[in-house]
C-alpha positions in Angstrom: -13.0 -25.5 -32.7 -12.4 -25.1 -29.0 -14.2 -22.1 -27.6 -12.2 -19.6 -25.4 -12.4 -19.7 -21.7 -14.6 -17.0 -20.0 -15.7 -16.0 -16.6 -18.7 -18.0 -15.1 -20.5 -14.8 -14.1 -21.7 -11.5 -15.4 -21.4 -8.0 -13.9 -24.5 -6.5 -12.3 -23.1 -3.4 -10.6 -20.0 -1.2 -11.2 -18.0 1.3 -9.1 -16.1 4.2 -10.6 -12.4 4.5 -9.8 -10.3 7.6 -10.1 -7.3 7.7 -12.4 -4.9 10.2 -10.8 -1.8 11.9 -12.2 1.7 10.9 -11.5 2.3 14.3 -9.8 -0.6 13.6 -7.4 0.8 10.2 -6.5 4.3 11.5 -5.8 2.7 13.9 -3.3 0.3 11.4 -1.8 2.9 8.7 -1.2 5.3 11.2 0.5 2.4 12.4 2.7 1.8 8.7 3.6 5.4 8.3 4.8 6.1 6.0 1.9 3.8 3.3 3.4 1.2 2.1 1.0 -1.1 1.1 3.9 -1.4 4.8 4.7 -2.9 5.8 1.3 -6.6 6.6 1.1 -8.5 4.2 -1.2 -9.5 7.0 -3.6 -5.8 7.6 -4.2 -5.4 4.1 -5.6 -6.4 3.3 -9.2 -6.0 -0.5 -9.1 -5.8 -1.9 -5.6 -3.8 -5.2 -5.3 -2.7 -4.6 -1.7 -4.6 -7.7 -0.6 -7.3 -10.2 -1.7 -8.6 -10.3 1.9 -12.1 -8.9 2.2 -11.9 -7.1 -1.1 -13.9 -9.5 -3.3 -17.2 -8.9 -4.9 -20.1 -10.8 -3.3 -22.7 -12.5 -5.5 -26.4 -11.8 -5.8 -27.1 -14.8 -3.6 -24.8 -13.6 -0.9 -26.5 -10.2 -0.9 -29.8 -12.0 -0.7 -28.6 -13.9 2.3 -27.6 -10.6 4.0 -31.3 -9.6 3.9 -32.2 -12.9 5.6 -29.8 -12.5 8.5 -31.0 -13.3 12.0 -29.5 -10.7 14.4 -30.5 -12.5 17.7 -27.7 -12.2 20.3 -27.7 -15.9 21.1 -28.8 -18.9 19.0 -29.5 -17.0 15.8 -30.6 -19.1 12.8 -27.7 -17.6 10.9 -25.3 -19.3 13.3 -26.8 -22.7 12.6 -26.8 -22.0 8.8 -23.0 -21.3 9.0 -22.5 -24.3 11.3 -24.1 -26.6 8.8 -22.0 -25.2 5.9 -18.8 -25.6 7.9 -19.6 -29.2 8.8 -20.5 -30.0 5.2 -17.3 -28.5 3.6 -14.7 -29.0 6.3 -16.1 -31.9 8.4 -15.5 -30.2 11.7 -18.2 -30.7 14.3 -17.4 -27.8 16.5 -16.7 -24.2 15.5 -16.4 -20.7 16.8 -17.2 -17.6 14.7 -14.7 -14.7 14.8 -14.7 -11.4 13.0 -11.6 -12.4 10.9 -8.7 -14.7 10.6 -6.3 -13.0 13.0 -9.0 -13.0 15.6 -9.3 -16.8 15.2 -5.6 -17.0 15.7 -5.8 -14.9 18.8 -8.5 -17.0 20.4 -7.0 -20.4 19.6 -3.4 -19.4 20.4 -4.5 -18.0 23.7 -5.3 -21.6 24.6 -2.4 -23.4 23.0 0.7 -21.1 22.9 2.8 -20.5 26.0 6.0 -18.6 26.6 9.0 -20.6 25.5 7.0 -22.8 23.1 8.0 -23.6 19.5 5.6 -23.5 16.6 6.9 -25.2 13.4 5.2 -24.7 10.1 5.5 -23.6 6.5 6.4 -19.9 6.3 4.1 -18.4 8.9 2.3 -15.4 7.7 2.6 -12.0 9.4 -0.3 -12.2 11.8 0.4 -15.9 12.6 4.0 -15.1 13.5 3.0 -12.0 15.3 0.6 -13.9 17.6 3.3 -16.5 18.3 6.0 -14.0 19.0 3.7 -11.7 21.0 3.3 -14.7 23.4 7.1 -15.0 23.6 7.2 -18.3 21.6 9.2 -19.1 18.5 8.0 -19.7 14.9 10.2 -22.1 13.0 9.9 -22.2 9.2 10.1 -25.7 7.8 9.2 -25.0 4.2 11.0 -26.9 1.4 14.1 -25.3 0.0 12.5 -25.0 -3.5 10.3 -22.3 -2.1 13.2 -19.9 -1.8 14.1 -20.1 -5.5 11.7 -18.1 -7.7 12.8 -19.8 -10.9 12.3 -23.5 -9.9 9.1 -25.0 -11.1 7.7 -27.2 -8.4 4.0 -28.2 -8.3 3.8 -27.8 -4.5 6.3 -25.2 -3.4 4.2 -24.6 -0.2 5.1 -28.1 1.1 6.6 -28.7 4.6 10.0 -30.2 4.5 9.4 -33.4 6.5 13.0 -33.8 7.5 13.3 -30.2 8.8 10.0 -30.7 10.7 11.1 -33.9 12.3 14.4 -32.4 13.4 12.5 -29.6 15.2 10.2 -32.1 16.8 13.2 -34.3 17.9 15.2 -31.5 19.5 12.4 -29.6 21.2 11.6 -30.5 24.9 8.4 -32.5 25.4 5.4 -30.3 25.9 7.1 -27.3 24.2 5.6 -27.7 20.8 2.4 -25.7 20.8 1.3 -27.4 17.5 2.3 -27.7 13.9 0.7 -25.2 11.6 0.3 -25.7 7.8 -0.8 -22.7 5.8 -2.8 -23.6 2.6 -2.0 -22.1 0.3 1.4 -20.9 1.6 1.0 -17.1 1.2 4.4 -16.0 2.3 6.1 -18.4 -0.1 4.1 -17.0 -3.0 0.6 -18.4 -2.7 2.0 -21.8 -3.3 0.0 -25.0 -2.7 0.6 -27.9 -0.3 0.1 -31.4 -1.7 -2.3 -33.9 -0.1 0.6 -36.4 0.3 2.6 -33.8 2.2 -0.4 -33.2 4.5 -0.5 -36.9 5.2 3.2 -37.0 6.1 2.8 -34.0 8.4 -0.1 -35.8 10.1 2.0 -38.9 10.6 4.6 -36.8 12.4 2.1 -35.0 14.5 0.7 -38.3 15.6 4.1 -39.8 16.2 5.2 -36.9 18.5 1.7 -36.3 20.0 1.3 -32.7 18.9 -1.7 -31.1 17.2 -1.9 -30.2 13.5 -3.6 -26.9 12.6 -4.4 -25.8 9.1 -4.5 -22.1 8.4 -7.3 -22.3 5.8 -7.7 -18.9 4.4 -7.2 -20.2 0.8 -8.0 -23.8 1.2 -10.2 -23.9 -1.9 -7.4 -22.6 -4.1 -5.2 -25.3 -2.6 -7.8 -27.9 -3.3 -7.9 -26.7 -6.9 -4.1 -27.1 -7.3 -4.3 -30.6 -5.8 -7.0 -31.5 -8.4 -5.0 -30.1 -11.3 -1.5 -31.3 -10.2 -1.6 -34.3 -7.9 -1.9 -37.8 -9.1 -5.2 -39.5 -8.2 -7.3 -36.3 -7.8 -8.1 -35.2 -11.3 -11.6 -36.7 -11.1 -12.4 -35.6 -7.6 -14.7 -32.8 -6.6 -13.2 -29.7 -5.0 -15.2 -30.2 -1.8 -14.2 -33.8 -1.5 -10.6 -32.8 -1.8 -11.1 -30.1 0.9 -12.8 -32.5 3.3 -9.8 -34.9 2.9 -7.4 -32.0 3.6 -9.2 -31.1 6.8 -9.4 -34.8 7.8 -5.7 -34.7 8.7 -6.1 -31.7 11.0 -7.1 -31.3 14.7 -8.1 -27.7 14.2 -8.4 -25.0 11.6 -8.4 -21.2 11.5 -10.1 -19.4 8.7 -10.0 -15.9 7.4 -13.2 -16.1 5.5 -12.3 -12.8 3.7 -10.4 -14.9 1.2 -11.9 -18.1 -0.2 -15.4 -17.5 1.3 -15.5 -14.2 -0.7 -16.9 -12.0 2.1 -15.8 -8.6 3.3 -15.5 -9.6 7.0 -15.6 -12.8 8.9 -13.7 -15.9 10.2 -14.0 -18.9 12.3 -12.1 -21.7 14.1 -12.9 -25.4 13.5 -12.3 -28.0 16.2 -12.2 -31.8 16.2 -12.4 -32.1 20.0 -15.2 -30.7 22.2 -12.8 -30.1 25.1 -10.6 -27.7 23.1 -13.7 -26.0 21.7 -14.9 -25.4 25.3 -11.5 -24.0 26.4 -11.4 -21.7 23.4 -15.0 -20.6 23.9 -14.0 -18.6 27.1 -11.5 -16.6 25.1 -14.0 -16.1 22.2 -16.4 -14.6 24.7 -13.7 -12.3 26.1 -12.2 -11.1 22.8 -15.0 -11.6 20.2 -18.5 -12.0 21.5 -20.9 -14.8 22.4 -20.1 -18.2 20.9 -23.0 -18.0 18.4 -21.9 -14.8 16.8 -18.3 -14.1 17.8 -17.9 -10.7 16.4 -20.1 -11.3 13.3 -23.6 -10.1 12.6 -26.2 -12.6 11.5 -26.2 -11.2 8.0 -22.5 -11.7 7.7 -22.7 -15.3 8.8 -25.4 -15.9 6.2 -23.2 -14.4 3.5 -20.2 -16.4 4.7 -22.2 -19.7 4.6 -23.2 -19.0 1.0 -19.7 -17.9 0.1 -18.2 -21.2 1.3 -20.2 -23.0 -1.3 -19.5 -20.5 -4.1 -15.8 -20.4 -3.3 -15.5 -24.2 -3.7 -17.1 -24.3 -7.2 -14.6 -25.5 -9.8 -15.6 -23.1 -12.5 -15.3 -20.1 -10.2 -11.8 -21.3 -9.0 -10.7 -22.0 -12.6 -11.7 -18.5 -13.6 -9.9 -16.9 -10.6 -6.7 -18.8 -10.9 -6.5 -18.3 -14.7 -6.8 -14.6 -14.2 -3.8 -14.7 -11.8 -1.8 -16.9 -14.2 -2.8 -14.6 -17.1 -1.3 -11.6 -15.3 1.8 -13.5 -14.5 2.2 -14.6 -18.1 1.8 -11.1 -19.4 4.3 -9.8 -16.9 6.8 -12.4 -18.1 6.5 -11.1 -21.6 7.6 -7.7 -20.4 10.7 -9.4 -18.9 9.6 -8.9 -15.3 11.1 -11.5 -12.9 8.2 -13.2 -11.2 7.9 -16.2 -8.9 6.9 -19.4 -10.7 4.8 -21.3 -10.8 2.1 -18.6 -10.3 0.2 -18.8 -7.0 -3.5 -19.0 -6.4 -4.2 -15.5 -5.4 -1.4 -13.3 -6.4 1.6 -12.7 -8.7 4.9 -12.2 -6.8 7.6 -10.0 -8.3 11.2 -10.9 -7.4 12.5 -7.5 -6.1 16.1 -8.5 -5.7 16.3 -9.4 -9.4 14.2 -6.4 -10.4 16.3 -3.9 -8.4 19.7 -5.5 -7.9 21.2 -2.1 -7.2 19.2 -1.6 -4.0 20.9 -3.3 -1.0 18.8 -5.4 1.4 19.2 -2.8 4.1 17.3 -0.3 1.9 14.3 -2.7 1.5 14.2 -3.4 -2.3 10.7 -4.9 -2.3 9.2 -1.9 -0.5 11.2 0.4 -2.9 9.8 -1.4 -5.9 6.2 -1.3 -4.5 6.5 2.4 -4.2 7.8 2.8 -7.7 4.9 0.7 -9.1 2.3 2.9 -7.2 4.0 6.1 -8.4 4.1 5.0 -12.0 0.5 3.8 -12.4 -1.5 4.0 -9.2 -1.3 0.3 -8.6 -1.0 -0.6 -5.0 0.7 -3.9 -4.0 2.5 -5.0 -0.8 6.0 -5.8 0.2 6.6 -9.4 1.3 10.2 -9.0 2.5 12.3 -7.6 5.3 9.8 -5.0 6.5 7.2 -7.7 6.9 9.7 -10.1 8.5 10.1 -7.7 11.4 13.1 -7.7 13.8 14.4 -10.7 15.6 12.5 -10.6 19.0 15.8 -11.3 20.9 18.5 -9.5 19.1 16.2 -6.8 17.6 18.2 -7.0 14.4 16.4 -6.8 11.1 15.6 -10.2 9.6 16.3 -10.5 5.9 14.4 -13.3 4.1 16.0 -15.2 1.2 13.6 -13.8 -1.3 12.1 -10.2 -1.4 8.9 -9.9 -3.3 6.2 -7.5 -4.2 2.8 -9.2 -4.0 0.1 -8.2 -6.4 -3.0 -9.8 -4.8 -6.0 -10.0 -7.0 -9.4 -9.4 -5.4 -12.1 -12.0 -6.3 -14.6 -11.1 -9.1 -13.5 -7.5 -9.1 -11.2 -6.6 -11.9 -11.3 -7.4 -15.6 -8.4 -8.7 -17.7 -8.0 -5.2 -19.1 -7.2 -4.0 -15.6 -4.6 -6.8 -15.4 -3.1 -5.7 -18.7 -2.8 -2.2 -17.2 -1.0 -3.6 -14.2 1.5 -5.5 -16.3 2.2 -2.5 -18.4 2.7 -0.3 -15.3 5.3 -2.7 -13.9 6.8 -3.1 -17.4 7.3 0.7 -17.5 9.0 0.7 -14.1 11.3 -2.1 -15.4 12.3 0.0 -18.5 13.4 2.8 -16.3 14.7 0.9 -13.3 18.3 2.2 -13.7 17.2 5.6 -12.5 16.3 4.1 -9.1 19.5 4.7 -7.1 18.4 4.3 -3.5 15.8 2.7 -1.4 14.1 3.7 1.9 15.0 3.7 5.6 12.8 3.4 8.7 11.9 6.6 10.4 9.5 5.1 13.0 8.3 1.5 13.6 6.0 -0.4 15.9 7.7 -3.2 18.0 5.8 -5.9 16.2 4.0 -6.3 12.8 5.6 -3.0 11.9 4.9 -3.0 8.2 1.3 -2.0 8.7 2.1 1.4 10.3 5.8 2.0 9.7 7.0 5.4 8.6 9.7 5.5 6.0 12.0 8.0 4.6 13.8 8.3 1.2 17.5 8.5 1.1 
């Protein structure tokens, strides 16, 4: 008989977590102004706020930490990371940064000007924030299927080629900063982008003379989906698929806190030496010298090792099956979830879950609060709060879908934890009719407000 699938690792160390009471959580979330980011970690039982920097490093990664070279310039750890990046991505030039948004800050400081347009596939919050902070405009060109949580499409993260070309046609020459493709597409539900779609985007970028950048935070998960779903890739190695993906790009940004399974770190990859040199100036200003860029030597060592571990097929299969397992269990409870399941998270359709809550009362945030109160599970709203206000009209932007993202840290939780999460959300579903009102904004920052917003109950 076929043997059951199991994780390709064993647990060497554990961390105790505190299971609070519902009465405690009601008080804590009120004191946090109904913003889940404001909670203390010990007030959370199962933390699915993000998969960024929350993974468990391996024994080999911890060993590499002890071998870190902390020289200010020219550390051996820098060259170890340089070799790993070249091997896995193919980029000859790179700059280390302390995390992904720092990579965006450095690169966008070179490429994005006031009045520019930056088309892409559902820009994530920091990406859009860096664009709009520079008084440029992010234009979403994701395929329409991404806005329907029930449609099964193997590559819902794809760029709509017709939409993209329309943007390129009508925008004045020199006003396109670049095209950015996020793999996987986080805002659209952790959905992958196909290799054929990347090729088509590359053709357009070449035709119109604009750069193509890949936001690579979850590139390994994207490569896994290409292997499993796209014709011609079933027999290809994950790293070979990744190298082909990157071959279509001029640059890449990387939040290494995701697919490189480290707690802190990032980098920028460059095809051209000239752009690398321009960006180096900003790296020195914002991050540090070009051979450490905000990272310690030990962190660069762990990152180099993590790039190899994060592109192992068995590891990726284990991770993505845990995500799909949670999604499948939640479906059995009748919970409306985005399908197909993404690579790093399960996304709950908040509009279908709480149809009685109007968009002006932030249904996804309301649902996330209820899930935390019920079982101490912390997720995050991917909806109107995260979408921010229109920078011109200052009106709230309401996306077509409102979701609660339950992002699973890498190699951290067991399937029993996932069963608890599903049961918690199922319990909220059973009692959803008692949820009559949502939340309103008491105070907000002018940009990327969801991190620090203060909310009030009606």
